[in-house]
SEDO-530311 format. One record per atom (N, C-alpha, C): x, y, z; atom name. Coordinates in nm, 3 decimals, m for minus. Last residue first. Layout:
N
<px: X&py: Y&pz: Z&atome: CA>
...
This chain:
75
<px: m12.112&py: m0.345&pz: 12.133&atome: N>
<px: m12.230&py: m0.413&pz: 12.184&atome: CA>
<px: m12.263&py: m0.582&pz: 12.100&atome: C>
<px: m11.776&py: m0.285&pz: 12.122&atome: N>
<px: m11.889&py: m0.207&pz: 12.043&atome: CA>
<px: m12.014&py: m0.351&pz: 12.088&atome: C>
<px: m11.516&py: m0.436&pz: 12.229&atome: N>
<px: m11.572&py: m0.246&pz: 12.193&atome: CA>
<px: m11.666&py: m0.292&pz: 12.198&atome: C>
<px: m11.517&py: m0.650&pz: 12.090&atome: N>
<px: m11.540&py: m0.628&pz: 12.232&atome: CA>
<px: m11.588&py: m0.489&pz: 12.268&atome: C>
<px: m11.690&py: m0.745&pz: 11.841&atome: N>
<px: m11.589&py: m0.727&pz: 11.889&atome: CA>
<px: m11.527&py: m0.717&pz: 12.068&atome: C>
<px: m11.650&py: m0.957&pz: 11.581&atome: N>
<px: m11.773&py: m0.954&pz: 11.725&atome: CA>
<px: m11.645&py: m0.917&pz: 11.775&atome: C>
<px: m11.635&py: m1.011&pz: 11.258&atome: N>
<px: m11.600&py: m1.016&pz: 11.422&atome: CA>
<px: m11.613&py: m0.891&pz: 11.542&atome: C>
<px: m11.653&py: m1.046&pz: 10.964&atome: N>
<px: m11.672&py: m0.921&pz: 11.053&atome: CA>
<px: m11.660&py: m0.999&pz: 11.205&atome: C>
<px: m11.397&py: m1.141&pz: 10.705&atome: N>
<px: m11.487&py: m1.166&pz: 10.832&atome: CA>
<px: m11.485&py: m1.021&pz: 10.894&atome: C>
<px: m11.368&py: m1.001&pz: 10.349&atome: N>
<px: m11.335&py: m1.008&pz: 10.513&atome: CA>
<px: m11.446&py: m0.988&pz: 10.635&atome: C>
<px: m11.321&py: m0.970&pz: 10.086&atome: N>
<px: m11.392&py: m0.945&pz: 10.158&atome: CA>
<px: m11.379&py: m0.998&pz: 10.270&atome: C>
<px: m11.174&py: m0.733&pz: 9.769&atome: N>
<px: m11.193&py: m0.815&pz: 9.880&atome: CA>
<px: m11.309&py: m0.792&pz: 9.986&atome: C>
<px: m11.432&py: m0.826&pz: 9.467&atome: N>
<px: m11.391&py: m0.663&pz: 9.603&atome: CA>
<px: m11.315&py: m0.797&pz: 9.680&atome: C>
<px: m11.351&py: m0.898&pz: 9.154&atome: N>
<px: m11.394&py: m0.917&pz: 9.288&atome: CA>
<px: m11.339&py: m0.817&pz: 9.364&atome: C>
<px: m11.063&py: m0.881&pz: 8.935&atome: N>
<px: m11.186&py: m0.802&pz: 8.985&atome: CA>
<px: m11.325&py: m0.773&pz: 9.102&atome: C>
<px: m10.883&py: m1.060&pz: 9.026&atome: N>
<px: m10.891&py: m0.900&pz: 8.994&atome: CA>
<px: m10.942&py: m0.782&pz: 9.043&atome: C>
<px: m10.869&py: m1.161&pz: 9.326&atome: N>
<px: m10.933&py: m1.127&pz: 9.220&atome: CA>
<px: m10.903&py: m1.011&pz: 9.197&atome: C>
<px: m10.627&py: m1.415&pz: 9.559&atome: N>
<px: m10.666&py: m1.270&pz: 9.514&atome: CA>
<px: m10.711&py: m1.250&pz: 9.328&atome: C>
<px: m10.682&py: m1.635&pz: 9.781&atome: N>
<px: m10.698&py: m1.568&pz: 9.668&atome: CA>
<px: m10.699&py: m1.441&pz: 9.648&atome: C>
<px: m10.358&py: m1.806&pz: 10.045&atome: N>
<px: m10.443&py: m1.671&pz: 9.939&atome: CA>
<px: m10.482&py: m1.636&pz: 9.812&atome: C>
<px: m10.286&py: m2.009&pz: 10.096&atome: N>
<px: m10.264&py: m1.869&pz: 10.240&atome: CA>
<px: m10.326&py: m1.804&pz: 10.133&atome: C>
<px: m10.314&py: m2.388&pz: 10.176&atome: N>
<px: m10.438&py: m2.266&pz: 10.097&atome: CA>
<px: m10.347&py: m2.108&pz: 10.224&atome: C>
<px: m10.064&py: m2.586&pz: 10.220&atome: N>
<px: m10.115&py: m2.496&pz: 10.295&atome: CA>
<px: m10.195&py: m2.358&pz: 10.162&atome: C>
<px: m9.849&py: m2.749&pz: 10.099&atome: N>
<px: m9.986&py: m2.780&pz: 10.087&atome: CA>
<px: m10.094&py: m2.721&pz: 10.115&atome: C>
<px: m9.719&py: m2.506&pz: 10.035&atome: N>
<px: m9.646&py: m2.638&pz: 10.080&atome: CA>
<px: m9.845&py: m2.696&pz: 10.043&atome: C>
<px: m9.846&py: m2.251&pz: 10.030&atome: N>
<px: m9.751&py: m2.285&pz: 10.110&atome: CA>
<px: m9.757&py: m2.406&pz: 10.138&atome: C>
<px: m10.001&py: m2.053&pz: 9.783&atome: N>
<px: m9.991&py: m2.191&pz: 9.822&atome: CA>
<px: m9.813&py: m2.202&pz: 9.945&atome: C>
<px: m10.228&py: m1.898&pz: 9.582&atome: N>
<px: m10.126&py: m1.922&pz: 9.751&atome: CA>
<px: m10.145&py: m1.984&pz: 9.787&atome: C>
<px: m10.360&py: m1.831&pz: 9.296&atome: N>
<px: m10.409&py: m1.858&pz: 9.452&atome: CA>
<px: m10.305&py: m1.879&pz: 9.558&atome: C>
<px: m10.508&py: m1.522&pz: 9.178&atome: N>
<px: m10.424&py: m1.601&pz: 9.205&atome: CA>
<px: m10.471&py: m1.753&pz: 9.276&atome: C>
<px: m10.746&py: m1.488&pz: 8.937&atome: N>
<px: m10.756&py: m1.470&pz: 8.979&atome: CA>
<px: m10.612&py: m1.532&pz: 9.064&atome: C>
<px: m10.770&py: m1.390&pz: 8.570&atome: N>
<px: m10.854&py: m1.323&pz: 8.619&atome: CA>
<px: m10.777&py: m1.339&pz: 8.775&atome: C>
<px: m10.512&py: m1.335&pz: 8.342&atome: N>
<px: m10.531&py: m1.370&pz: 8.427&atome: CA>
<px: m10.652&py: m1.295&pz: 8.564&atome: C>
<px: m10.435&py: m1.141&pz: 8.077&atome: N>
<px: m10.519&py: m1.307&pz: 8.101&atome: CA>
<px: m10.540&py: m1.348&pz: 8.198&atome: C>
<px: m10.254&py: m0.983&pz: 8.203&atome: N>
<px: m10.373&py: m0.912&pz: 8.236&atome: CA>
<px: m10.471&py: m0.987&pz: 8.211&atome: C>
<px: m9.981&py: m0.989&pz: 8.426&atome: N>
<px: m9.988&py: m1.051&pz: 8.299&atome: CA>
<px: m10.191&py: m1.027&pz: 8.338&atome: C>
<px: m9.872&py: m0.811&pz: 8.573&atome: N>
<px: m9.803&py: m0.820&pz: 8.455&atome: CA>
<px: m9.847&py: m0.961&pz: 8.419&atome: C>
<px: m10.110&py: m0.790&pz: 8.808&atome: N>
<px: m10.040&py: m0.661&pz: 8.655&atome: CA>
<px: m9.993&py: m0.723&pz: 8.540&atome: C>
<px: m10.105&py: m1.001&pz: 8.921&atome: N>
<px: m10.212&py: m0.979&pz: 8.873&atome: CA>
<px: m10.180&py: m0.892&pz: 8.734&atome: C>
<px: m9.849&py: m1.032&pz: 9.034&atome: N>
<px: m9.858&py: m1.123&pz: 8.914&atome: CA>
<px: m10.011&py: m1.070&pz: 8.776&atome: C>
<px: m9.972&py: m0.828&pz: 9.218&atome: N>
<px: m9.808&py: m0.803&pz: 9.148&atome: CA>
<px: m9.829&py: m0.876&pz: 9.014&atome: C>
<px: m10.122&py: m0.962&pz: 9.367&atome: N>
<px: m10.088&py: m0.833&pz: 9.273&atome: CA>
<px: m10.040&py: m0.826&pz: 9.148&atome: C>
<px: m9.936&py: m1.130&pz: 9.520&atome: N>
<px: m10.052&py: m1.189&pz: 9.394&atome: CA>
<px: m10.069&py: m1.003&pz: 9.291&atome: C>
<px: m9.800&py: m0.904&pz: 9.582&atome: N>
<px: m9.647&py: m1.059&pz: 9.488&atome: CA>
<px: m9.751&py: m1.050&pz: 9.401&atome: C>
<px: m9.942&py: m0.911&pz: 9.806&atome: N>
<px: m9.855&py: m0.751&pz: 9.690&atome: CA>
<px: m9.781&py: m0.862&pz: 9.611&atome: C>
<px: m9.995&py: m1.179&pz: 9.951&atome: N>
<px: m10.098&py: m1.032&pz: 9.926&atome: CA>
<px: m10.057&py: m0.891&pz: 9.805&atome: C>
<px: m9.763&py: m1.211&pz: 10.046&atome: N>
<px: m9.764&py: m1.262&pz: 9.916&atome: CA>
<px: m9.937&py: m1.180&pz: 9.890&atome: C>
<px: m9.642&py: m1.103&pz: 10.283&atome: N>
<px: m9.587&py: m1.056&pz: 10.185&atome: CA>
<px: m9.664&py: m1.099&pz: 10.005&atome: C>
<px: m9.805&py: m1.187&pz: 10.455&atome: N>
<px: m9.826&py: m1.114&pz: 10.457&atome: CA>
<px: m9.735&py: m1.060&pz: 10.302&atome: C>
<px: m9.645&py: m1.456&pz: 10.528&atome: N>
<px: m9.742&py: m1.478&pz: 10.501&atome: CA>
<px: m9.795&py: m1.346&pz: 10.447&atome: C>
<px: m9.252&py: m1.397&pz: 10.507&atome: N>
<px: m9.406&py: m1.453&pz: 10.565&atome: CA>
<px: m9.547&py: m1.428&pz: 10.449&atome: C>
<px: m9.053&py: m1.388&pz: 10.326&atome: N>
<px: m9.050&py: m1.384&pz: 10.446&atome: CA>
<px: m9.141&py: m1.423&pz: 10.539&atome: C>
<px: m9.048&py: m1.565&pz: 10.042&atome: N>
<px: m9.108&py: m1.424&pz: 10.096&atome: CA>
<px: m9.076&py: m1.482&pz: 10.248&atome: C>
<px: m8.950&py: m1.718&pz: 9.779&atome: N>
<px: m8.968&py: m1.728&pz: 9.831&atome: CA>
<px: m8.990&py: m1.527&pz: 9.937&atome: C>
<px: m9.198&py: m1.824&pz: 9.417&atome: N>
<px: m9.097&py: m1.665&pz: 9.565&atome: CA>
<px: m9.080&py: m1.681&pz: 9.703&atome: C>
<px: m9.290&py: m1.918&pz: 9.125&atome: N>
<px: m9.256&py: m1.959&pz: 9.281&atome: CA>
<px: m9.205&py: m1.840&pz: 9.309&atome: C>
<px: m9.566&py: m1.944&pz: 8.944&atome: N>
<px: m9.453&py: m1.884&pz: 9.011&atome: CA>
<px: m9.446&py: m1.934&pz: 9.095&atome: C>
<px: m9.776&py: m2.060&pz: 8.683&atome: N>
<px: m9.696&py: m2.066&pz: 8.735&atome: CA>
<px: m9.664&py: m2.038&pz: 8.779&atome: C>
<px: m10.054&py: m1.995&pz: 8.500&atome: N>
<px: m9.884&py: m2.044&pz: 8.502&atome: CA>
<px: m9.881&py: m2.084&pz: 8.604&atome: C>
<px: m10.278&py: m2.052&pz: 8.446&atome: N>
<px: m10.233&py: m2.049&pz: 8.283&atome: CA>
<px: m10.113&py: m2.049&pz: 8.288&atome: C>
<px: m10.555&py: m2.329&pz: 8.446&atome: N>
<px: m10.454&py: m2.298&pz: 8.514&atome: CA>
<px: m10.337&py: m2.194&pz: 8.415&atome: C>
<px: m10.894&py: m2.244&pz: 8.439&atome: N>
<px: m10.841&py: m2.227&pz: 8.358&atome: CA>
<px: m10.628&py: m2.236&pz: 8.393&atome: C>
<px: m11.134&py: m2.087&pz: 8.526&atome: N>
<px: m11.095&py: m2.141&pz: 8.629&atome: CA>
<px: m10.915&py: m2.263&pz: 8.525&atome: C>
<px: m11.194&py: m1.907&pz: 8.376&atome: N>
<px: m11.285&py: m2.033&pz: 8.342&atome: CA>
<px: m11.176&py: m2.153&pz: 8.427&atome: C>
<px: m11.054&py: m1.683&pz: 8.392&atome: N>
<px: m11.149&py: m1.703&pz: 8.451&atome: CA>
<px: m11.312&py: m1.806&pz: 8.470&atome: C>
<px: m10.727&py: m1.818&pz: 8.474&atome: N>
<px: m10.778&py: m1.724&pz: 8.348&atome: CA>
<px: m10.999&py: m1.741&pz: 8.515&atome: C>
<px: m10.492&py: m1.795&pz: 8.710&atome: N>
<px: m10.576&py: m1.844&pz: 8.672&atome: CA>
<px: m10.692&py: m1.791&pz: 8.570&atome: C>
<px: m10.168&py: m1.890&pz: 8.878&atome: N>
<px: m10.291&py: m1.809&pz: 8.794&atome: CA>
<px: m10.347&py: m1.870&pz: 8.745&atome: C>
<px: m10.037&py: m1.941&pz: 9.207&atome: N>
<px: m10.123&py: m2.063&pz: 9.086&atome: CA>
<px: m10.229&py: m1.949&pz: 8.987&atome: C>
<px: m9.750&py: m1.996&pz: 9.349&atome: N>
<px: m9.840&py: m1.846&pz: 9.265&atome: CA>
<px: m9.916&py: m1.962&pz: 9.141&atome: C>
<px: m9.624&py: m2.062&pz: 9.632&atome: N>
<px: m9.677&py: m2.096&pz: 9.495&atome: CA>
<px: m9.716&py: m2.048&pz: 9.441&atome: C>
<px: m9.281&py: m2.009&pz: 9.836&atome: N>
<px: m9.505&py: m1.970&pz: 9.816&atome: CA>
<px: m9.458&py: m2.007&pz: 9.653&atome: C>
<px: m9.146&py: m2.051&pz: 10.069&atome: N>
<px: m9.168&py: m2.080&pz: 9.950&atome: CA>
<px: m9.249&py: m2.064&pz: 9.945&atome: C>
<px: m8.986&py: m1.902&pz: 10.384&atome: N>
<px: m9.127&py: m2.008&pz: 10.278&atome: CA>
<px: m9.155&py: m1.980&pz: 10.119&atome: C>
<px: m8.704&py: m1.995&pz: 10.582&atome: N>
<px: m8.762&py: m1.813&pz: 10.468&atome: CA>
<px: m8.875&py: m1.925&pz: 10.400&atome: C>
């Protein structure tokens, strides 16, 4: 089970807190980061790391953007 590091940042990119949690897989980090944003109102975003591998950056105000990949189903 991987140990994930959650770094909490203010809007000015100053780190304000650090948290660590054992989770089954990367998928659980999104929910955990959201909970940290709820609990730490002065936090603007959370970066999640698995060792030196960046896993996720979840922001309080910005919408989630994901790349749209060409689909084999549409021309």
